[in-house]
Jmol script that loads the backbone (N, CA, C; Angstrom):
load data "model"
ATOM      1  N   GLN A   1     -63.157 171.701 115.220  1.00  0.00           N
ATOM      2  CA  GLN A   1     -63.383 171.637 113.864  1.00  0.00           C
ATOM      3  C   GLN A   1     -62.491 169.929 113.559  1.00  0.00           C
ATOM      4  N   VAL A   2     -63.056 168.947 113.080  1.00  0.00           N
ATOM      5  CA  VAL A   2     -62.355 167.712 112.822  1.00  0.00           C
ATOM      6  C   VAL A   2     -62.595 167.438 111.588  1.00  0.00           C
ATOM      7  N   GLN A   3     -61.246 167.458 110.567  1.00  0.00           N
ATOM      8  CA  GLN A   3     -60.894 167.105 109.458  1.00  0.00           C
ATOM      9  C   GLN A   3     -60.697 165.743 108.970  1.00  0.00           C
ATOM     10  N   LEU A   4     -60.743 164.956 107.911  1.00  0.00           N
ATOM     11  CA  LEU A   4     -60.339 163.702 107.440  1.00  0.00           C
ATOM     12  C   LEU A   4     -59.108 163.994 106.659  1.00  0.00           C
ATOM     13  N   VAL A   5     -58.181 164.061 106.856  1.00  0.00           N
ATOM     14  CA  VAL A   5     -57.305 163.840 105.700  1.00  0.00           C
ATOM     15  C   VAL A   5     -57.217 162.564 104.761  1.00  0.00           C
ATOM     16  N   GLU A   6     -57.226 162.412 103.842  1.00  0.00           N
ATOM     17  CA  GLU A   6     -57.375 160.466 102.721  1.00  0.00           C
ATOM     18  C   GLU A   6     -55.731 161.106 101.787  1.00  0.00           C
ATOM     19  N   SER A   7     -54.901 160.044 101.302  1.00  0.00           N
ATOM     20  CA  SER A   7     -54.345 160.212 100.482  1.00  0.00           C
ATOM     21  C   SER A   7     -54.138 158.666  99.790  1.00  0.00           C
ATOM     22  N   GLY A   8     -53.367 158.435  99.091  1.00  0.00           N
ATOM     23  CA  GLY A   8     -52.955 156.910  98.720  1.00  0.00           C
ATOM     24  C   GLY A   8     -54.075 156.814  97.156  1.00  0.00           C
ATOM     25  N   GLY A   9     -55.034 157.567  96.572  1.00  0.00           N
ATOM     26  CA  GLY A   9     -55.735 157.165  95.477  1.00  0.00           C
ATOM     27  C   GLY A   9     -54.775 157.257  93.942  1.00  0.00           C
ATOM     28  N   GLY A  10     -55.256 156.988  93.555  1.00  0.00           N
ATOM     29  CA  GLY A  10     -54.468 156.841  91.762  1.00  0.00           C
ATOM     30  C   GLY A  10     -54.980 155.772  90.794  1.00  0.00           C
ATOM     31  N   LEU A  11     -53.933 155.952  90.423  1.00  0.00           N
ATOM     32  CA  LEU A  11     -54.632 154.851  88.558  1.00  0.00           C
ATOM     33  C   LEU A  11     -53.563 153.563  89.012  1.00  0.00           C
ATOM     34  N   VAL A  12     -54.380 152.480  88.547  1.00  0.00           N
ATOM     35  CA  VAL A  12     -53.493 151.233  88.582  1.00  0.00           C
ATOM     36  C   VAL A  12     -54.241 150.047  87.968  1.00  0.00           C
ATOM     37  N   GLN A  13     -53.542 148.938  87.460  1.00  0.00           N
ATOM     38  CA  GLN A  13     -53.777 148.362  86.177  1.00  0.00           C
ATOM     39  C   GLN A  13     -54.150 148.007  87.444  1.00  0.00           C
ATOM     40  N   PRO A  14     -55.180 146.664  86.478  1.00  0.00           N
ATOM     41  CA  PRO A  14     -56.127 145.531  86.845  1.00  0.00           C
ATOM     42  C   PRO A  14     -55.038 144.378  87.881  1.00  0.00           C
ATOM     43  N   GLY A  15     -55.211 143.646  88.878  1.00  0.00           N
ATOM     44  CA  GLY A  15     -54.209 142.792  89.453  1.00  0.00           C
ATOM     45  C   GLY A  15     -53.300 143.677  90.500  1.00  0.00           C
ATOM     46  N   GLY A  16     -53.142 144.873  90.467  1.00  0.00           N
ATOM     47  CA  GLY A  16     -52.428 145.706  91.080  1.00  0.00           C
ATOM     48  C   GLY A  16     -52.740 145.908  92.456  1.00  0.00           C
ATOM     49  N   SER A  17     -52.520 147.214  93.401  1.00  0.00           N
ATOM     50  CA  SER A  17     -52.481 147.166  95.050  1.00  0.00           C
ATOM     51  C   SER A  17     -52.614 148.332  95.102  1.00  0.00           C
ATOM     52  N   LEU A  18     -52.955 149.123  95.597  1.00  0.00           N
ATOM     53  CA  LEU A  18     -53.216 149.988  96.862  1.00  0.00           C
ATOM     54  C   LEU A  18     -53.567 150.742  97.850  1.00  0.00           C
ATOM     55  N   ARG A  19     -52.925 151.360  98.832  1.00  0.00           N
ATOM     56  CA  ARG A  19     -53.384 151.705  99.956  1.00  0.00           C
ATOM     57  C   ARG A  19     -53.481 152.979 100.447  1.00  0.00           C
ATOM     58  N   LEU A  20     -54.901 153.262 100.877  1.00  0.00           N
ATOM     59  CA  LEU A  20     -55.844 154.836 101.425  1.00  0.00           C
ATOM     60  C   LEU A  20     -55.309 154.430 102.677  1.00  0.00           C
ATOM     61  N   SER A  21     -55.104 155.794 102.522  1.00  0.00           N
ATOM     62  CA  SER A  21     -54.842 156.549 104.441  1.00  0.00           C
ATOM     63  C   SER A  21     -55.707 157.374 104.679  1.00  0.00           C
ATOM     64  N   CYS A  22     -56.439 157.394 105.963  1.00  0.00           N
ATOM     65  CA  CYS A  22     -57.036 158.493 106.591  1.00  0.00           C
ATOM     66  C   CYS A  22     -56.606 159.048 107.940  1.00  0.00           C
ATOM     67  N   ALA A  23     -56.753 159.914 108.181  1.00  0.00           N
ATOM     68  CA  ALA A  23     -56.278 160.793 109.607  1.00  0.00           C
ATOM     69  C   ALA A  23     -57.383 161.720 110.084  1.00  0.00           C
ATOM     70  N   ALA A  24     -57.640 161.853 111.314  1.00  0.00           N
ATOM     71  CA  ALA A  24     -58.199 162.747 111.770  1.00  0.00           C
ATOM     72  C   ALA A  24     -57.432 163.944 111.827  1.00  0.00           C
ATOM     73  N   SER A  25     -58.230 165.134 112.272  1.00  0.00           N
ATOM     74  CA  SER A  25     -56.886 166.418 112.209  1.00  0.00           C
ATOM     75  C   SER A  25     -56.500 166.506 113.712  1.00  0.00           C
ATOM     76  N   ARG A  26     -57.614 166.411 114.673  1.00  0.00           N
ATOM     77  CA  ARG A  26     -57.739 167.007 115.858  1.00  0.00           C
ATOM     78  C   ARG A  26     -57.477 166.137 116.880  1.00  0.00           C
ATOM     79  N   SER A  27     -56.526 165.830 117.624  1.00  0.00           N
ATOM     80  CA  SER A  27     -56.246 165.175 118.533  1.00  0.00           C
ATOM     81  C   SER A  27     -57.146 164.602 120.114  1.00  0.00           C
ATOM     82  N   SER A  28     -58.133 165.905 120.115  1.00  0.00           N
ATOM     83  CA  SER A  28     -59.081 165.768 120.873  1.00  0.00           C
ATOM     84  C   SER A  28     -60.190 164.917 120.763  1.00  0.00           C
ATOM     85  N   PHE A  29     -60.201 164.000 120.332  1.00  0.00           N
ATOM     86  CA  PHE A  29     -61.008 163.064 119.383  1.00  0.00           C
ATOM     87  C   PHE A  29     -61.509 161.446 119.222  1.00  0.00           C
ATOM     88  N   SER A  30     -62.382 161.347 119.787  1.00  0.00           N
ATOM     89  CA  SER A  30     -62.973 159.942 120.332  1.00  0.00           C
ATOM     90  C   SER A  30     -63.714 159.151 119.272  1.00  0.00           C
ATOM     91  N   ILE A  31     -62.895 158.129 118.831  1.00  0.00           N
ATOM     92  CA  ILE A  31     -63.383 157.439 117.458  1.00  0.00           C
ATOM     93  C   ILE A  31     -63.950 156.249 118.097  1.00  0.00           C
ATOM     94  N   ALA A  32     -64.823 155.964 117.511  1.00  0.00           N
ATOM     95  CA  ALA A  32     -65.221 154.746 117.925  1.00  0.00           C
ATOM     96  C   ALA A  32     -65.556 153.694 117.285  1.00  0.00           C
ATOM     97  N   ALA A  33     -65.512 153.862 115.327  1.00  0.00           N
ATOM     98  CA  ALA A  33     -65.027 153.452 114.579  1.00  0.00           C
ATOM     99  C   ALA A  33     -65.093 154.657 113.407  1.00  0.00           C
ATOM    100  N   MET A  34     -64.470 153.136 112.408  1.00  0.00           N
ATOM    101  CA  MET A  34     -63.418 154.129 110.921  1.00  0.00           C
ATOM    102  C   MET A  34     -64.205 152.919 109.388  1.00  0.00           C
ATOM    103  N   GLY A  35     -63.799 154.114 108.843  1.00  0.00           N
ATOM    104  CA  GLY A  35     -64.510 152.810 107.807  1.00  0.00           C
ATOM    105  C   GLY A  35     -63.994 153.856 106.312  1.00  0.00           C
ATOM    106  N   TRP A  36     -64.001 152.809 105.773  1.00  0.00           N
ATOM    107  CA  TRP A  36     -63.945 153.400 103.672  1.00  0.00           C
ATOM    108  C   TRP A  36     -65.297 153.013 103.541  1.00  0.00           C
ATOM    109  N   TYR A  37     -66.097 154.131 102.176  1.00  0.00           N
ATOM    110  CA  TYR A  37     -67.082 153.729 101.625  1.00  0.00           C
ATOM    111  C   TYR A  37     -66.457 154.439  99.745  1.00  0.00           C
ATOM    112  N   ARG A  38     -67.520 154.284  99.028  1.00  0.00           N
ATOM    113  CA  ARG A  38     -67.225 154.325  97.589  1.00  0.00           C
ATOM    114  C   ARG A  38     -68.253 154.544  96.593  1.00  0.00           C
ATOM    115  N   GLN A  39     -68.381 155.545  96.012  1.00  0.00           N
ATOM    116  CA  GLN A  39     -69.218 156.092  94.959  1.00  0.00           C
ATOM    117  C   GLN A  39     -68.795 156.020  93.415  1.00  0.00           C
ATOM    118  N   THR A  40     -69.733 155.651  93.162  1.00  0.00           N
ATOM    119  CA  THR A  40     -69.351 155.570  91.173  1.00  0.00           C
ATOM    120  C   THR A  40     -70.527 156.521  90.978  1.00  0.00           C
ATOM    121  N   PRO A  41     -70.501 157.115  89.714  1.00  0.00           N
ATOM    122  CA  PRO A  41     -71.734 158.222  89.357  1.00  0.00           C
ATOM    123  C   PRO A  41     -73.139 157.445  89.222  1.00  0.00           C
ATOM    124  N   GLY A  42     -73.817 157.782  89.462  1.00  0.00           N
ATOM    125  CA  GLY A  42     -75.275 157.454  89.310  1.00  0.00           C
ATOM    126  C   GLY A  42     -75.502 156.727  90.649  1.00  0.00           C
ATOM    127  N   ASN A  43     -74.779 157.047  91.007  1.00  0.00           N
ATOM    128  CA  ASN A  43     -75.145 155.501  92.727  1.00  0.00           C
ATOM    129  C   ASN A  43     -74.918 155.652  94.072  1.00  0.00           C
ATOM    130  N   GLN A  44     -75.295 155.257  94.635  1.00  0.00           N
ATOM    131  CA  GLN A  44     -75.064 155.650  96.053  1.00  0.00           C
ATOM    132  C   GLN A  44     -73.940 154.997  96.623  1.00  0.00           C
ATOM    133  N   ARG A  45     -73.657 155.768  97.914  1.00  0.00           N
ATOM    134  CA  ARG A  45     -71.933 155.289  98.801  1.00  0.00           C
ATOM    135  C   ARG A  45     -72.385 154.089  99.104  1.00  0.00           C
ATOM    136  N   GLU A  46     -71.531 153.346  98.997  1.00  0.00           N
ATOM    137  CA  GLU A  46     -71.570 151.796  99.248  1.00  0.00           C
ATOM    138  C   GLU A  46     -70.593 151.711 100.306  1.00  0.00           C
ATOM    139  N   LEU A  47     -71.154 151.195 101.698  1.00  0.00           N
ATOM    140  CA  LEU A  47     -69.812 150.693 102.447  1.00  0.00           C
ATOM    141  C   LEU A  47     -69.134 149.961 101.647  1.00  0.00           C
ATOM    142  N   VAL A  48     -67.541 149.771 102.128  1.00  0.00           N
ATOM    143  CA  VAL A  48     -66.436 148.612 101.831  1.00  0.00           C
ATOM    144  C   VAL A  48     -65.582 147.989 102.671  1.00  0.00           C
ATOM    145  N   ALA A  49     -65.431 148.708 103.770  1.00  0.00           N
ATOM    146  CA  ALA A  49     -64.701 147.965 104.476  1.00  0.00           C
ATOM    147  C   ALA A  49     -65.147 149.300 106.152  1.00  0.00           C
ATOM    148  N   ARG A  50     -65.522 148.655 107.032  1.00  0.00           N
ATOM    149  CA  ARG A  50     -64.882 149.257 109.104  1.00  0.00           C
ATOM    150  C   ARG A  50     -64.591 148.575 109.810  1.00  0.00           C
ATOM    151  N   ILE A  51     -64.133 149.214 110.507  1.00  0.00           N
ATOM    152  CA  ILE A  51     -63.534 148.218 111.995  1.00  0.00           C
ATOM    153  C   ILE A  51     -63.761 149.022 112.949  1.00  0.00           C
ATOM    154  N   THR A  52     -64.162 148.796 113.746  1.00  0.00           N
ATOM    155  CA  THR A  52     -64.594 149.333 115.491  1.00  0.00           C
ATOM    156  C   THR A  52     -63.536 149.488 116.310  1.00  0.00           C
ATOM    157  N   SER A  53     -63.694 150.253 117.277  1.00  0.00           N
ATOM    158  CA  SER A  53     -62.169 150.978 118.199  1.00  0.00           C
ATOM    159  C   SER A  53     -61.434 149.534 118.512  1.00  0.00           C
ATOM    160  N   GLY A  54     -62.113 148.383 118.801  1.00  0.00           N
ATOM    161  CA  GLY A  54     -61.977 147.024 119.302  1.00  0.00           C
ATOM    162  C   GLY A  54     -61.623 146.337 118.247  1.00  0.00           C
ATOM    163  N   GLY A  55     -61.266 146.495 117.048  1.00  0.00           N
ATOM    164  CA  GLY A  55     -60.748 146.534 116.067  1.00  0.00           C
ATOM    165  C   GLY A  55     -61.282 144.791 115.084  1.00  0.00           C
ATOM    166  N   ALA A  56     -62.871 144.944 115.381  1.00  0.00           N
ATOM    167  CA  ALA A  56     -63.857 144.070 114.860  1.00  0.00           C
ATOM    168  C   ALA A  56     -63.747 144.578 113.372  1.00  0.00           C
ATOM    169  N   THR A  57     -64.024 143.767 111.985  1.00  0.00           N
ATOM    170  CA  THR A  57     -64.146 144.616 111.098  1.00  0.00           C
ATOM    171  C   THR A  57     -65.014 144.074 110.300  1.00  0.00           C
ATOM    172  N   ASP A  58     -65.372 144.595 109.211  1.00  0.00           N
ATOM    173  CA  ASP A  58     -66.833 144.389 108.201  1.00  0.00           C
ATOM    174  C   ASP A  58     -66.701 144.548 106.793  1.00  0.00           C
ATOM    175  N   TYR A  59     -66.482 143.479 106.013  1.00  0.00           N
ATOM    176  CA  TYR A  59     -66.361 144.351 104.734  1.00  0.00           C
ATOM    177  C   TYR A  59     -67.717 143.897 103.730  1.00  0.00           C
ATOM    178  N   ALA A  60     -67.906 144.517 102.527  1.00  0.00           N
ATOM    179  CA  ALA A  60     -68.696 144.335 101.945  1.00  0.00           C
ATOM    180  C   ALA A  60     -67.995 142.808 100.471  1.00  0.00           C
ATOM    181  N   ASP A  61     -68.972 142.401 100.473  1.00  0.00           N
ATOM    182  CA  ASP A  61     -69.058 140.726  99.541  1.00  0.00           C
ATOM    183  C   ASP A  61     -67.979 140.787  98.287  1.00  0.00           C
ATOM    184  N   SER A  62     -67.878 142.213  97.512  1.00  0.00           N
ATOM    185  CA  SER A  62     -67.286 142.030  96.908  1.00  0.00           C
ATOM    186  C   SER A  62     -65.986 142.451  96.586  1.00  0.00           C
ATOM    187  N   VAL A  63     -65.324 142.543  98.442  1.00  0.00           N
ATOM    188  CA  VAL A  63     -63.545 142.961  98.122  1.00  0.00           C
ATOM    189  C   VAL A  63     -63.847 142.243  99.199  1.00  0.00           C
ATOM    190  N   LYS A  64     -63.973 141.212  99.810  1.00  0.00           N
ATOM    191  CA  LYS A  64     -63.389 140.079 100.985  1.00  0.00           C
ATOM    192  C   LYS A  64     -62.439 139.081 100.061  1.00  0.00           C
ATOM    193  N   GLY A  65     -61.398 139.265 101.084  1.00  0.00           N
ATOM    194  CA  GLY A  65     -60.411 138.564 100.750  1.00  0.00           C
ATOM    195  C   GLY A  65     -59.295 139.431  99.818  1.00  0.00           C
ATOM    196  N   ARG A  66     -59.514 140.662  99.173  1.00  0.00           N
ATOM    197  CA  ARG A  66     -58.763 141.322  98.683  1.00  0.00           C
ATOM    198  C   ARG A  66     -58.469 142.556  99.447  1.00  0.00           C
ATOM    199  N   PHE A  67     -59.592 143.187 100.217  1.00  0.00           N
ATOM    200  CA  PHE A  67     -58.853 144.336 100.729  1.00  0.00           C
ATOM    201  C   PHE A  67     -58.305 143.700 102.042  1.00  0.00           C
ATOM    202  N   THR A  68     -58.116 145.033 102.580  1.00  0.00           N
ATOM    203  CA  THR A  68     -57.771 144.586 104.146  1.00  0.00           C
ATOM    204  C   THR A  68     -57.572 146.207 105.090  1.00  0.00           C
ATOM    205  N   ILE A  69     -58.661 146.077 105.745  1.00  0.00           N
ATOM    206  CA  ILE A  69     -58.664 147.636 106.774  1.00  0.00           C
ATOM    207  C   ILE A  69     -57.981 147.308 108.029  1.00  0.00           C
ATOM    208  N   SER A  70     -57.355 148.547 108.613  1.00  0.00           N
ATOM    209  CA  SER A  70     -56.554 148.418 109.291  1.00  0.00           C
ATOM    210  C   SER A  70     -56.629 149.787 110.331  1.00  0.00           C
ATOM    211  N   ARG A  71     -56.046 150.432 111.761  1.00  0.00           N
ATOM    212  CA  ARG A  71     -56.508 151.403 112.185  1.00  0.00           C
ATOM    213  C   ARG A  71     -55.144 151.494 113.363  1.00  0.00           C
ATOM    214  N   ASP A  72     -55.070 152.864 113.269  1.00  0.00           N
ATOM    215  CA  ASP A  72     -54.003 153.324 114.200  1.00  0.00           C
ATOM    216  C   ASP A  72     -54.493 153.730 115.077  1.00  0.00           C
ATOM    217  N   ASN A  73     -54.779 153.647 116.659  1.00  0.00           N
ATOM    218  CA  ASN A  73     -55.449 154.218 117.217  1.00  0.00           C
ATOM    219  C   ASN A  73     -54.809 155.880 118.246  1.00  0.00           C
ATOM    220  N   ALA A  74     -53.985 155.666 118.169  1.00  0.00           N
ATOM    221  CA  ALA A  74     -52.966 156.205 118.337  1.00  0.00           C
ATOM    222  C   ALA A  74     -53.030 157.384 117.512  1.00  0.00           C
ATOM    223  N   GLU A  75     -52.751 157.231 116.582  1.00  0.00           N
ATOM    224  CA  GLU A  75     -52.447 158.338 115.434  1.00  0.00           C
ATOM    225  C   GLU A  75     -53.612 158.977 114.637  1.00  0.00           C
ATOM    226  N   LYS A  76     -55.034 157.972 115.254  1.00  0.00           N
ATOM    227  CA  LYS A  76     -56.369 158.140 114.812  1.00  0.00           C
ATOM    228  C   LYS A  76     -56.122 158.116 112.848  1.00  0.00           C
ATOM    229  N   ALA A  77     -56.040 157.232 112.814  1.00  0.00           N
ATOM    230  CA  ALA A  77     -55.525 156.984 111.381  1.00  0.00           C
ATOM    231  C   ALA A  77     -56.470 155.595 110.622  1.00  0.00           C
ATOM    232  N   VAL A  78     -56.893 155.665 109.738  1.00  0.00           N
ATOM    233  CA  VAL A  78     -57.578 154.390 109.376  1.00  0.00           C
ATOM    234  C   VAL A  78     -57.063 154.072 107.963  1.00  0.00           C
ATOM    235  N   TYR A  79     -56.668 152.980 107.643  1.00  0.00           N
ATOM    236  CA  TYR A  79     -55.938 152.107 106.148  1.00  0.00           C
ATOM    237  C   TYR A  79     -56.744 151.460 105.660  1.00  0.00           C
ATOM    238  N   LEU A  80     -56.641 151.146 104.324  1.00  0.00           N
ATOM    239  CA  LEU A  80     -57.255 150.003 103.786  1.00  0.00           C
ATOM    240  C   LEU A  80     -56.436 149.565 102.272  1.00  0.00           C
ATOM    241  N   GLN A  81     -55.694 148.792 102.997  1.00  0.00           N
ATOM    242  CA  GLN A  81     -55.099 148.025 101.834  1.00  0.00           C
ATOM    243  C   GLN A  81     -56.079 147.230 100.660  1.00  0.00           C
ATOM    244  N   MET A  82     -55.714 147.347  99.372  1.00  0.00           N
ATOM    245  CA  MET A  82     -56.307 147.219  98.603  1.00  0.00           C
ATOM    246  C   MET A  82     -55.464 145.992  97.137  1.00  0.00           C
ATOM    247  N   ASN A  83     -55.756 144.924  97.551  1.00  0.00           N
ATOM    248  CA  ASN A  83     -55.220 143.925  96.178  1.00  0.00           C
ATOM    249  C   ASN A  83     -55.608 143.347  95.341  1.00  0.00           C
ATOM    250  N   SER A  84     -54.759 143.068  94.116  1.00  0.00           N
ATOM    251  CA  SER A  84     -56.131 142.049  93.096  1.00  0.00           C
ATOM    252  C   SER A  84     -57.052 143.222  92.652  1.00  0.00           C
ATOM    253  N   LEU A  85     -57.352 144.164  92.550  1.00  0.00           N
ATOM    254  CA  LEU A  85     -57.905 145.442  92.272  1.00  0.00           C
ATOM    255  C   LEU A  85     -58.278 144.941  90.888  1.00  0.00           C
ATOM    256  N   LYS A  86     -59.577 145.434  90.773  1.00  0.00           N
ATOM    257  CA  LYS A  86     -60.545 145.163  89.482  1.00  0.00           C
ATOM    258  C   LYS A  86     -61.096 146.495  88.857  1.00  0.00           C
ATOM    259  N   PRO A  87     -61.467 146.148  87.658  1.00  0.00           N
ATOM    260  CA  PRO A  87     -62.059 147.502  86.905  1.00  0.00           C
ATOM    261  C   PRO A  87     -63.448 148.018  87.814  1.00  0.00           C
ATOM    262  N   GLU A  88     -63.946 147.092  88.327  1.00  0.00           N
ATOM    263  CA  GLU A  88     -65.117 147.386  89.073  1.00  0.00           C
ATOM    264  C   GLU A  88     -65.012 148.108  90.811  1.00  0.00           C
ATOM    265  N   ASP A  89     -63.214 148.114  90.615  1.00  0.00           N
ATOM    266  CA  ASP A  89     -63.290 148.741  92.181  1.00  0.00           C
ATOM    267  C   ASP A  89     -62.927 150.131  91.770  1.00  0.00           C
ATOM    268  N   THR A  90     -63.279 150.770  90.605  1.00  0.00           N
ATOM    269  CA  THR A  90     -62.876 152.424  90.238  1.00  0.00           C
ATOM    270  C   THR A  90     -64.354 153.041  90.718  1.00  0.00           C
ATOM    271  N   ALA A  91     -63.590 153.922  91.478  1.00  0.00           N
ATOM    272  CA  ALA A  91     -64.883 154.737  92.866  1.00  0.00           C
ATOM    273  C   ALA A  91     -63.997 156.363  93.156  1.00  0.00           C
ATOM    274  N   VAL A  92     -64.730 157.013  93.825  1.00  0.00           N
ATOM    275  CA  VAL A  92     -63.957 158.058  94.609  1.00  0.00           C
ATOM    276  C   VAL A  92     -64.310 156.817  95.735  1.00  0.00           C
ATOM    277  N   TYR A  93     -63.261 157.034  96.968  1.00  0.00           N
ATOM    278  CA  TYR A  93     -63.198 156.148  98.200  1.00  0.00           C
ATOM    279  C   TYR A  93     -63.255 156.939  99.182  1.00  0.00           C
ATOM    280  N   TYR A  94     -64.312 156.848  99.924  1.00  0.00           N
ATOM    281  CA  TYR A  94     -64.189 158.418 101.462  1.00  0.00           C
ATOM    282  C   TYR A  94     -64.251 157.796 102.608  1.00  0.00           C
ATOM    283  N   CYS A  95     -63.577 158.485 103.835  1.00  0.00           N
ATOM    284  CA  CYS A  95     -63.027 158.482 104.961  1.00  0.00           C
ATOM    285  C   CYS A  95     -64.173 158.566 105.754  1.00  0.00           C
ATOM    286  N   ASN A  96     -64.775 157.294 106.668  1.00  0.00           N
ATOM    287  CA  ASN A  96     -65.909 157.605 107.732  1.00  0.00           C
ATOM    288  C   ASN A  96     -65.212 157.768 109.236  1.00  0.00           C
ATOM    289  N   VAL A  97     -65.494 158.470 109.627  1.00  0.00           N
ATOM    290  CA  VAL A  97     -65.378 157.880 111.048  1.00  0.00           C
ATOM    291  C   VAL A  97     -66.569 158.528 112.365  1.00  0.00           C
ATOM    292  N   TYR A  98     -66.822 157.502 113.153  1.00  0.00           N
ATOM    293  CA  TYR A  98     -67.601 158.076 113.486  1.00  0.00           C
ATOM    294  C   TYR A  98     -67.167 158.098 114.556  1.00  0.00           C
ATOM    295  N   GLY A  99     -67.281 159.582 115.330  1.00  0.00           N
ATOM    296  CA  GLY A  99     -66.466 159.995 116.443  1.00  0.00           C
ATOM    297  C   GLY A  99     -67.176 161.327 117.032  1.00  0.00           C
ATOM    298  N   ASN A 100     -66.500 161.448 118.698  1.00  0.00           N
ATOM    299  CA  ASN A 100     -67.036 162.065 119.223  1.00  0.00           C
ATOM    300  C   ASN A 100     -66.339 163.716 119.601  1.00  0.00           C
ATOM    301  N   SER A 101     -66.257 164.658 119.016  1.00  0.00           N
ATOM    302  CA  SER A 101     -65.167 165.765 119.571  1.00  0.00           C
ATOM    303  C   SER A 101     -65.801 166.633 120.150  1.00  0.00           C
ATOM    304  N   GLY A 102     -66.666 166.149 121.620  1.00  0.00           N
ATOM    305  CA  GLY A 102     -67.200 167.047 122.323  1.00  0.00           C
ATOM    306  C   GLY A 102     -68.678 167.156 122.319  1.00  0.00           C
ATOM    307  N   LEU A 103     -69.012 167.374 121.299  1.00  0.00           N
ATOM    308  CA  LEU A 103     -70.833 168.043 121.087  1.00  0.00           C
ATOM    309  C   LEU A 103     -71.290 166.638 120.574  1.00  0.00           C
ATOM    310  N   GLY A 104     -70.835 165.260 121.354  1.00  0.00           N
ATOM    311  CA  GLY A 104     -71.820 164.278 120.852  1.00  0.00           C
ATOM    312  C   GLY A 104     -71.319 163.169 119.707  1.00  0.00           C
ATOM    313  N   TYR A 105     -71.567 161.869 119.359  1.00  0.00           N
ATOM    314  CA  TYR A 105     -71.173 161.282 118.590  1.00  0.00           C
ATOM    315  C   TYR A 105     -71.895 161.786 117.128  1.00  0.00           C
ATOM    316  N   ARG A 106     -70.665 161.350 115.723  1.00  0.00           N
ATOM    317  CA  ARG A 106     -71.246 161.608 114.792  1.00  0.00           C
ATOM    318  C   ARG A 106     -70.905 161.444 113.970  1.00  0.00           C
ATOM    319  N   ASP A 107     -71.103 160.992 112.697  1.00  0.00           N
ATOM    320  CA  ASP A 107     -70.619 160.550 111.615  1.00  0.00           C
ATOM    321  C   ASP A 107     -69.524 161.848 110.983  1.00  0.00           C
ATOM    322  N   TYR A 108     -68.073 161.463 110.331  1.00  0.00           N
ATOM    323  CA  TYR A 108     -67.063 163.200 109.680  1.00  0.00           C
ATOM    324  C   TYR A 108     -67.172 162.012 108.392  1.00  0.00           C
ATOM    325  N   TRP A 109     -66.925 162.750 107.507  1.00  0.00           N
ATOM    326  CA  TRP A 109     -66.505 162.257 106.359  1.00  0.00           C
ATOM    327  C   TRP A 109     -65.277 163.234 105.785  1.00  0.00           C
ATOM    328  N   GLY A 110     -64.320 162.169 104.684  1.00  0.00           N
ATOM    329  CA  GLY A 110     -63.062 163.087 103.818  1.00  0.00           C
ATOM    330  C   GLY A 110     -63.899 163.746 103.206  1.00  0.00           C
ATOM    331  N   ARG A 111     -62.913 164.260 101.993  1.00  0.00           N
ATOM    332  CA  ARG A 111     -63.295 164.582 100.549  1.00  0.00           C
ATOM    333  C   ARG A 111     -63.424 164.046 100.056  1.00  0.00           C
ATOM    334  N   GLY A 112     -62.537 162.856  99.414  1.00  0.00           N
ATOM    335  CA  GLY A 112     -62.983 161.642  98.671  1.00  0.00           C
ATOM    336  C   GLY A 112     -61.231 161.564  98.034  1.00  0.00           C
ATOM    337  N   THR A 113     -60.673 160.494  97.762  1.00  0.00           N
ATOM    338  CA  THR A 113     -59.911 159.623  97.032  1.00  0.00           C
ATOM    339  C   THR A 113     -60.165 158.784  95.893  1.00  0.00           C
ATOM    340  N   ARG A 114     -59.810 159.305  94.795  1.00  0.00           N
ATOM    341  CA  ARG A 114     -60.129 158.697  92.790  1.00  0.00           C
ATOM    342  C   ARG A 114     -59.244 157.438  92.784  1.00  0.00           C
ATOM    343  N   VAL A 115     -59.635 156.551  93.107  1.00  0.00           N
ATOM    344  CA  VAL A 115     -59.151 154.930  92.447  1.00  0.00           C
ATOM    345  C   VAL A 115     -59.575 154.536  91.040  1.00  0.00           C
ATOM    346  N   THR A 116     -58.563 154.673  90.193  1.00  0.00           N
ATOM    347  CA  THR A 116     -59.099 154.626  88.695  1.00  0.00           C
ATOM    348  C   THR A 116     -58.382 152.761  88.450  1.00  0.00           C
ATOM    349  N   VAL A 117     -58.744 151.668  88.131  1.00  0.00           N
ATOM    350  CA  VAL A 117     -58.357 150.537  88.254  1.00  0.00           C
ATOM    351  C   VAL A 117     -58.546 150.746  86.086  1.00  0.00           C
ATOM    352  N   SER A 118     -57.426 150.302  85.843  1.00  0.00           N
ATOM    353  CA  SER A 118     -57.640 150.489  84.489  1.00  0.00           C
ATOM    354  C   SER A 118     -56.304 149.973  83.675  1.00  0.00           C
ATOM    355  N   SER A 119     -56.554 149.172  82.002  1.00  0.00           N
ATOM    356  CA  SER A 119     -55.466 149.796  81.808  1.00  0.00           C
ATOM    357  C   SER A 119     -54.891 150.192  80.883  1.00  0.00           C
TER     358      SER A 119
END
end "model"
wireframe off; spacefill off
backbone 0.3
color backbone group
């Protein structure tokens, strides 16, 4: 069983920064891609950023230039540095990993961490 452990959410003022972290609990886990999604009430979960095993990145237009995704392959961890936060960034952020724990590649999801941007 693979679990994704997220941390780093919280309350921050507009213009502030937060860093989200996510680590896979199982060492024998082959990871292809890692990413972050977010969801607000009544809306679908949307991609924020993702990074492949080779380091290629993809960002939602709304966060380009403000957010940076990175990963530590040895630690099986992914990070999201969020700068210049805006109230519209308020959401529950979910860690996503596309990996193989021995039964084939599939998506794994964290439980989510809440980010609130408010003065």
